[in-house]
LOPA-611953 format. One record per residue (C-alpha): residue in three letters; x, y, z. Coordinates in steps of 0.02 Angstrom, whole numbers, plus 50000, padded with zeros to 5 digits. Example, Ala and Ser with C-alpha at 12.3 -4.5 7.8 and 13.67 -1.06 7.14 Angstrom:
REM residues 2
ALA506154977550390/SER506844994750357/
This chain:
REM residues 611
MET552705694056071/SER552505707456205/LYS550785710756266/TYR550975729156236/TYR551075726456052/SER549615714656037/ILE548065718855939/ARG546985717356092/THR548015730156187/LYS548005742156041/LEU546135739956011/ILE545825743156199/ALA546935758556203/PHE546145765956047/MET544345763256111/LEU544775770556286/ILE545645785756207/ALA544195788556084/THR542945786856226/THR543895795156373/LEU544485811156291/PRO542725817056232/LEU541995811856402/LEU543325821356501/ALA543155836356389/SER541265836256412/ILE541355834256601/SER542675848056614/MET541675860456510/THR540075856056603/PHE540975858856770/ILE541715875756715/GLN540075882056643/THR539065876356795/LYS540335884656913/THR540215900856817/ALA538325900256816/LEU538205896056997/ARG539425910257041/GLU538485923256937/GLN536845917657014/ALA537515917557190/VAL538315934657169/ALA536725942257099/GLU535635934357236/ASN536815939457380/LYS537045956957315/ARG535175959657317/LEU535035951957493/ILE536525962457560/TYR535895978157481/GLN534205976157565/ALA535095972257732/SER536175987757714/THR534595998157682/ASN533845990657843/LEU535405994157942/ASN535456011957876/ASN533636014457929/TYR534006006758099/VAL535516018558129/ASP534496033658065/ASN533046029258183/VAL534286029558328/ALA534996045758268/ARG533246053258250/ALA532776047658424/SER534306056158495/LEU533646072258420/ALA532386072658563/VAL533646083258657/TYR533276097358534/SER531396094258508/ASP531136096858698/PRO531216116058718/ASN531716114958900/PHE533046101558883/LEU534496113158835/ARG534036125158976/ASN533876111359098/LEU535626105159068/ALA536306120359163/LYS535096117659308/ILE535356099359341/PRO536346099959509/GLY535086109859614/ASP533456110159519/TYR532586093459544/ARG531226098359422/ALA532526100859289/VAL533276084159336/ALA531616075559314/GLU531286083359147/VAL533006078159085/TYR532696060859148/THR531036060659058/THR531816065458894/LEU533126051958912/GLN531786038958949/THR530836044858795/ILE532396041758691/ARG532606024658772/SER530826019558736/ALA530946025358556/VAL532336012858520/PRO531995994958570/ASP533825989658578/VAL534446003258698/PHE535475995358836/GLN535926011158930/LEU536086029958904/TYR537476041158966/LEU537306060458975/HIS538616072559031/SER538266091359048/PHE539796102459023/ALA538796117359094/ALA538326108659257/ASN539786096059266/GLN538606081559301/SER538476064359222/THR536886054059214/LEU536766035259176/ILE535076027759131/MET534996008859150/SER533965996159239/PRO533325997359371/PHE533736015159426/PRO534636030459351/LYS536286036159425/ARG536956053959438/GLU538636060459486/GLU539556077159480/ARG541066077059365/LYS542196090459298/GLN542356081259131/ALA541506068059032/TYR541996049159055/SER543166048158907/ASP544176062558842/SER544566052858686/LEU542696051858642/HIS541846065558734/GLY543196078758752/LYS543256083058567/THR543426101358527/GLY543596111458367/GLY542486113758217/GLU543136098658125/SER542386086358249/PRO540736078558200/ASP539176081158301/ILE538656063058291/TRP539616047058259/VAL539506028358299/GLU540786019458401/SER541126001558338/ALA540765985758436/HIS541505985358610/MET541145978158778/SER539945987858882/HIS540465997559038/THR539656008559173/TYR540486025159116/GLY541406025859283/PHE539856022659391/LYS539786008659515/ALA539025992959440/ALA537275988959503/SER537765970459529/ALA539435962059532/ASP538635947459435/ASP538035958659292/PRO539105952959145/ALA539755964559012/ARG539015962758836/THR539485968058661/VAL538655984858612/ILE538845998758486/THR538716016858542/LEU537956031758461/HIS538776047958521/ARG537996064958494/VAL538736081858546/ILE537336093358617/LYS537616111058564/ASP536706127358609/VAL536116129658430/PRO536216139758328/SER537906143558416/THR539276130758421/GLU539476130558609/ARG539486112858678/LEU538246110258815/GLY538436091158841/VAL538716074358760/LEU537486059958741/ALA538006041658722/ILE536716028258681/ASP537306010158703/LEU536375998158587/ASN536195979258595/MET536635968758445/ASP534915960858433/THR534275970958287/ILE535925969058190/ALA535925950458221/ALA534115949258167/ILE534485958458002/CYS536075948357967/SER535335931658012/ARG534265931757854/LEU535795933657747/TYR536775917457772/ASP536765899257822/PRO537715898157988/GLU538295880457954/LYS539075884257788/GLU539355902857767/GLN539895918157871/ILE539275935957879/TYR540245951457941/VAL539825969357978/VAL541445979657986/ASP541785998058009/GLY542906009257909/GLN544456002557997/ASN543915984557960/GLN543515981558145/ILE542205967958154/ILE540555974158225/TYR539605958258196/GLN540115940858129/GLY538725928858152/HIS538655930758342/SER538515945858454/GLU540085943458562/ILE541485953758482/SER543085958158571/GLY543175975158489/THR544865971758411/ASP544395957558288/GLN544755961458108/LEU544495953357941/ARG545955943457875/GLN547335953557798/GLU547035947957617/ALA545165951257625/THR545515968257709/ALA546655973157569/LYS545365969057437/LEU544005978357535/ASN545075993857555/ILE545455994457369/ALA543555992757331/ARG543126006857449/THR544416018057376/GLY543726015757205/ALA541976019357259/GLY542176037957217/THR541736053257317/GLY540076061357356/THR538876064657498/ARG538636046257534/PRO539826035757429/THR539506016857434/ALA540536002557370/ALA539755986057319/GLY540445970857229/ASP541305954257255/PHE543035946657255/GLU543805929557282/GLN545095926057417/GLU545705911157520/HIS544605898557428/SER543045908857465/MET541985921957377/TYR541645938457466/VAL540105948557426/TYR540095965957507/GLN538955981857520/GLN539495997957597/MET538126007557697/GLY537806025357648/SER537686032157827/THR538686048557855/PHE539116043658038/ALA539146024458027/ASP540406019357894/TRP539906001057898/THR540145987657763/ILE539205970957757/VAL540345956757695/LYS539685938957660/GLN540975925057650/ILE540445909657546/PRO541715895457547/ASN542045887457375/GLU541385870557436/THR539735878657477/LEU539645889457321/TYR540085875457201/ALA539215861057291/ARG537945858657154/ALA539305859357022/ASN540275846057114/THR538745835057135/LEU538365836556947/THR540175833156901/TRP540175817857013/ASN538595811056933/ASN539355813956760/ALA540935805356814/MET539935790156873/ILE539075789556705/ALA540765791056615/ILE541515776856721/ALA540045765656681/ALA540225770056495/LEU542115766056501/LEU541775749456587/LEU540495745456448/VAL541795750156318/ILE543125739556395/VAL541975723956408/ALA541375726556225/THR543195729056167/LEU543735713456257/PHE542365703056185/ILE542745709256006/SER544625707456029/ILE544475689756095/ARG543495684955942/ILE544935691955835/THR546465687355932/GLY545885670255992/PRO546105661555821/LEU547765671155794/LYS548435664555959/GLN547945646955915/LEU548835648555744/MET550395655155839/ARG550385639855952/TYR550355628455795/MET551825638455724/ASN552795636355891/GLN552545617355879/ILE553165617555699/GLN554675627755752/ALA555065614555883/GLY555125601255750/ARG553365594355747/LEU553135597055561/HIS551525586355553/VAL550475596855667/ASP548635595655626/ILE548055613655603/ARG546185614955640/LEU545445632255623/THR543675631955552/SER543215650755557/ARG542665657455389/ASP543455674955406/GLU545165680755342/ILE546075672055490/GLY545275655555443/VAL545815657355261/LEU547595661455323/ALA547615645855431/ARG547065634755287/HIS548405641755170/PHE549705639255304/ARG549155621055328/ASP549315618255138/MET551085626055143/MET551625614555282/ASP550995599555187/THR552015604655037/VAL553605607355147/ASN553375590355225/ASN553275582055057/LEU554895590654997/ILE555905583855151/LEU556535567355078/ARG556695552055187/GLU558515549555134/TYR558955567255191/ARG558185564555364/LEU559135547955378/GLU560735556655328/ILE560475569555465/ALA560145555855595/ASN561735546755543/LYS562865561955559/THR562055565155730/ASN562485547955789/GLN564275549855728/LEU564465565955826/LYS563815557755983/ALA565045543555962/LEU566495555855944/GLN565965565256102/ALA565835549256201/GLN567635545256154/ILE568255560356235/HIS567125560656389/PRO568035565156546/HIS567685548156621/PHE568945540556505/LEU570245551556581/TYR569635547856758/ASN569725529156728/THR571465530456651/LEU572115539756806/GLN571325527156920/SER572155512756821/ILE573845521156841/GLY573535523957030/THR573075505557047/LEU574665500656961/ALA575675512157073/LEU574945503657227/GLN575395486557157/HIS577175492657149/GLN577125500357325/GLY577045518457261/GLN575825525057391/ARG576445543357364/VAL576175541557175/TYR574375535057207/VAL574005549857326/LEU574655562457197/LEU573665553757057/SER572105554257166/SER572365572757205/LEU572555575957019/SER571015565456978/LYS569955575057104/MET570595591557031/LEU570135586456854/ARG568405581356918/TYR568155597757006/SER568775608256852/MET567565599056736/ARG566015600756844/ASP564475608956765/GLN564145619756916/THR564495638256901/CYS564515642057088/VAL565175631657231/THR565435634157418/LEU567045640557493/ARG567255623657576/GLU567365614957405/GLU568485628957333/ALA569605627457485/GLU569765608457460/HIS570215611057276/ALA571555623757327/ARG572245611457457/LEU572405597557326/TYR573325609757209/LEU574505615557341/GLU574845597357388/LEU575415593857212/GLN576525609557218/GLN577285604457385/GLU577755587957300/ARG578665598357169/PHE579555610557287/GLY579785599657439/ASP580405608457595/ARG580575625057499/LEU578745628057506/GLU577725631257666/VAL575795631757657/GLN574615638457787/LEU572725636557766/ASP571575645157893/PHE569775645357841/ALA568495651157974/ASP567085638757995/ASP565725651557982/THR566355656357805/LEU566415639057725/ARG564565639457666/THR564845655657568/GLU564495653657380/MET565695659057253/PRO566165655357066/ARG567075638857038/MET568955639957003/THR569205656657095/LEU570625652857213/GLN571745642157101/PRO572085656256970/LEU572585667657114/ILE573765654957190/GLU574505650957019/ASN575185668857005/TYR576465664757141/PHE577115649157057/LYS577095657556886/HIS578035673556937/GLY578915670257101/ALA579165652257155/ASP580585648157040/VAL581555664357068/GLN581225665557254/PRO582815662557353/GLY582635652757514/LYS581035645657577/GLY579355651757512/TYR577685651657592/ILE575895654257547/ARG574515658457679/ILE572685657857634/SER571425663157764/SER569575668557776/ARG568515677957903/LYS566775685057910/THR566625703557938/SER565215711858043/ASP564345718357887/HIS563925701357812/TRP565455700657700/VAL566775686757688/GLU568585692157665/ILE569765679557589/GLN571625684257601/LEU573055676157500/GLU574805681357557/ASN576535675757490/ASN578335680457510/GLY578715680857325/PRO579525695157230/PRO578465710857227/ILE577555716057068/PRO578385730156972/GLU577615746957013/ASP577095751356836/LYS576245734456813/LEU575455735656986/SER574785752856943/GLU573965746256784/ILE573195731556877/GLN572515742757014/GLY571845755556889/TRP570915741756793/LEU570145734956955/SER569605752357005/MET568725754256837/VAL567815737956865/HIS567305742257041/THR566635759256996/SER565665754056837/SER564265741456802/GLY565195733156666/PHE566995729656613/PRO568195740956514/THR568135738356330/HIS570055738956322/ASP571165731356458/PRO572815740656472/VAL573525726356582/GLU574765715156503/SER574225697356447/GLU575085689456596/SER573595695356708/ILE572285685756603/GLY571935674456748/LEU571655688656869/ARG570525697256744/ASN569515681456715/VAL569275678956904/MET568665696756922/ARG567435695356780/ARG566675679756848/LEU566505687057021/GLN565605702656955/LEU564435692256846/ASN563945681056992/SER563775694857126/PRO562155703457180/PRO561875720557088/ASP562015730157252/HIS563455720057327/MET564805717757193/ALA566345707757243/ILE567955717957275/LEU569685712557234/GLU571255721257298/ILE573075717757263/ARG574645726657332/ASN576435723257377/LEU576985719857554/GLU578235732257632/THR579585719057658/SER579325706957516/GLY577885697457441/VAL576125700757378/ILE574475701057466/ILE572795698857378/LYS571145702457466/LEU569485695857400/LYS567835702157478/ILE566215692457436/TYR564485696457501/ALA563835681957604/GLY562025687557626/GLU561035692057782/
């Protein structure tokens, strides 16, 4: 009985299914619910934190903007812008106002002022200020704006600092990442532009605000502008061209678009992208369109859920092991007596009818064993002694009959005839009888497979007898390569192939006939045996049928159910079947037969010889 149908296997399978499915369902539901709860909690907490950070950044930018209003709160500043080149007092007052702005904002790196009225630029940085006459501001793209649609104040996104065209104070002074507040100074209430003010700010305050929002080892924080250029991303060095990934950018643009319109529209929310959750909050500043984006990888977000699931999985595995052990214990108590009873039955089936069946359990299996023992006692009593003696007598008679026809009787008889031939000086008769005796012994061997050496010797004996029959009319050539003689093949393979010549061609062949048998080993571990004769060719229709049948055998794993070849080819078909049955599955033997161009038939047999 297959182990897959045993009671033990079915009991274990049932218990495992009954235990595993509820456990897996429970673990899956717990994992999903925990993930959902953790996600909602993380989103709520991060939204609150990011909203507070956006408020702080708004206040920070507003403070810088208010500090820049000192150019209007000083009543002499606008008038002094036109006096800067020649009035040193005006220059000092302008410098004082710029220093006031610088001291009001702790993160100011440098200030740049250009007066359109006086065509003079001023740069305030450590340790000394610099002034220079210029016809235009440093950058036309930023400071050369005209028209009523241009804003009076805006923030330039993160970029590397520069000296606004002035010579650097030190060649070793490295550039740093800054953001710049630009303010156009106008002669209010008119719209005439008197100058432009640029305040370069370090990233320290932005970094301090953002550092409280994330864990640098597990999460990432971004501050991006309206074009999704990164202003800050966990460190202060930004190239000025870095952007969020394309997928996150697309989601963020959709969220901003759906935020609506108003004086200060803001977008806030979350989305999932690239195995991470993004929580974002848009600032409400009118001149700094920034958005804070926090990226939380799924492995960080769901770390607690994974830990809980792993713990539940360990408990489930322990429970399954306990179920398996308990099931094995119970099944052994049930199937053990059944297997013992099956062993008793096998012994009875083998003929041991008086087996002592000993099963002492008191359950249903024990009752079944006792009833089976009683039944066998009844059967044994019904088998009469005379009947068993009759069976034994018939068996002995059958053995006696078999002994009478044992092949040794034929071998001994041929030996006796050969001895008599020697006594009458018939050496040739003795040689032929010895060859025939060896052939009979070979044909009656119990072996299925023999070596090519043995098969070649049998073929030689057969051809020796045929040469005695045909005399000088038959020429035989045997050329077996030494490295092929150990190849194994089915017994009685060559003789049926040789017989075809004597059956269909030897008697009708005019002149002298010949048979040539050779073997060689090819480079791909195959042995090729070739049988060639000069007998009459096979008719084309019959040859086509034979070749078609062989092709069907070579291209299929079995044999055709109906053989279209005539009954004369039964020997050929028998050889092919035995070759296929004794060949490795991936290296089936191949038999080819064809007519020679002049006259005669050639048969090629290919057998796999192994590595």
